C-alpha positions, 0 to 999 in steps of 0.5 A: 468445488465451491465457487469463490465469493469476494467482497470489495468494500470501497468499490469506487476506490481510485486504484483498486475497484476497476482492477478487481472487476477486470481480474474477476471476469478474466481469471479462469479461477475466479470468473465463476464466483461472486463479486460483491461490491460495496460503496456507501455512495449510491451513485458510485456504487451504481457506476461500478455495478454498471461497469461490472455488468458491462465487463461480464456481458463483454467477456461472457463470464459466468460471474455473479455480481451483487452490490449494496451500500450496506456491507452486512447485506452482501458479505455473508458467507464471503471467502475474502473481504477486501478493504479499499475504502477511504473517506475524503482521502485527498482532502484529509491528507491535505489537512494533515500536510498543511497543519504539520507543515506549520510546525516544520514537519514536511510529508510528501505523501502524508498517508503512513508516517508523520502526523499524516500517517498517525491521523489517517490511522485514527480515521480508518481503524475504527471502521476497519475494526467494525468490518472485522466485527461484522465478519465475525457474525457473517463470514467468520472463516473469510480472509480479510485483506486490508488494502488501506493505508497506513497498511502496517498500522491497519494490519497491526490493528487487525492482528492485535484487536481482531484476532478471530479474523484471519487477515493480512495487509497489502500495498501495491508497491512491490506487486509481483511479477512487476517488481522483479522486472524493475529489480532486474532493470536496476541490476542491469539484467534488462534494458531500461525500457524493457516492456514484455507482455504483462511485464512478466520476468523473461522465461529462464531468468526467474530461477537464477534471480535472487533478491532480499526485499523487506522491512516495514511497508513503504520503508522496504529495502532491497538488501541483496541481489544476485543473478547466477550467484553474482552479486548485482548490488554494484550494478544497482549502484551504477544504475542509480548513478545513471538515473541521477545523471538523467534526472539532472538533465530534466526539469524536476517533477512538480509533484511531491512524491516523484520529485527528484527521487533518483537523487534521494534513492542514491543517497539512501543506497550509499548510506545504508548499502541497500536500495529503497524500493518505495523511495517516493515514500521512504524519503519521507520516513527519514529526517535527512530530507526535512531540511533540519540542521545547518548544512544544506539538504541535497538535492532539496528538502522534500516538498509537501504532498500536493493534495489538490493534484491528487484530487484532480487525478482522482476526479479525472480517473473517475470521469474515465470510469463513468465513461466506461460504465455508461458506454461512452468508452468501449468496454474493450478498452478496459478489458484490453489495457487493464490488469489485475490488482494485487489483492485479486491476484493473491486471491486467485493464487490462494483459491486456485492453489497456484503457488505464486509468491507475493510481497505481503504485510504480516507477522514476521514469524522468524523470517527476519532474524533480528526483529521480533516474531510479531513485527509486522513486515512486508516480505516475500511470502508463499501463500495458500488458503492457510495464509501467508508464510514469509520466506527466510530473510536473515538479518536486517543490516545495522542502521536500517535495523534501527530505522525499522524498529523506530517505525514499528514502535510508532505504528504500534503506539498509533494502533493503541492510541486509536483503539484506546483514544488515550491522548498520552499514547497519541502524543507518545506515538507522535513523538516516537515518529522519526520526523517529529522532533519537538514535543511542544510542536507535536502537542500543537499538531495533535490539537489542531488536527483533532479540531480540524478533523473532528467530523471524521474522528471517533467522538471520544477524541 
């Protein structure tokens, strides 16, 4: 049997570089293959190569490890190419946030919706499509897995503008089986502090547990939940009320994404009759928590993304990675405490024919009956070497349907603006966005962000 070759572009990624190494050396399906690490920073690449070699030596895995600052040197004949890069992530998200905030648009994550999502796409899409172009020459049969935000926008860009390359997109928010454990806790089927080995669903429960989760990435909702035929949505409602009661007894988290999420989640549940599975993002997708209007916003208007905190967290995580690579921290700490990332878990299942389901961002293909077949959605999928196949979902409830369509329109317009560099399309994308409500402000935001980020935007802007 052919041995798998996986290329990770952006090997020094805050979230995904180390888990890819862990899964490669631990998986019986993957460990005999080749892992190609790519990072444009030579020092970062050297650190990740050292960590990879230490992991291979400690486990005795027969993994072949190669690396380069030039992806074209190592992706030839790859079976999978995983994109995890981002240039000055926290810095530019901070710029996006501060300039949007000047004009009354608040983003607590600033990487998918609002001006932050639009401009991150403008920064990332040209390089993503350049990778796809290289793959057409060097590994035309490989799967390209986008793990870069905004996941939906980038996935649409590949679907529309790199159709010769097989691709789909991922987000780690609904990573199975961990997500199902969380849903079972919400549904009152597991205690709040349940922590089984590897966070897997307890034996005997999985076959009787049914959920419907879907929507646009970072705006996904759990619309149905049943256990042994019983509707568990009332139990989820009660759990959310209990979570709010606990949250009210605590000091609010100072960070923007996790701050007061129980209260935002309960309001969204009571509004839509569905649970927002990525509330730290979804609260940013709706105008209700921006502070618009006359009545007070409860629990408070969302606060802007704290880029300085993310930058500090990334530096601290990189310091730990460096210690592992240099041997200051025992490699066993890494091997015993980490777990695979979403991309390599999916690759393992695809390559090994394991038949595991995953939440994947790809074309709807009729799964959601009241959205277009080419709507790019995050849905529970069966997946093999032919790619993901969304499981039947049914209809998205009214109310949520309108939100999903607006977000999809924003994302589709963003892609076309990024590819064409058309200022009128960029303005249309910005004004279609659900949290931008003033044309003049949109024009000012665009002008200031282009000037502030010119170094990393296409020169035609």
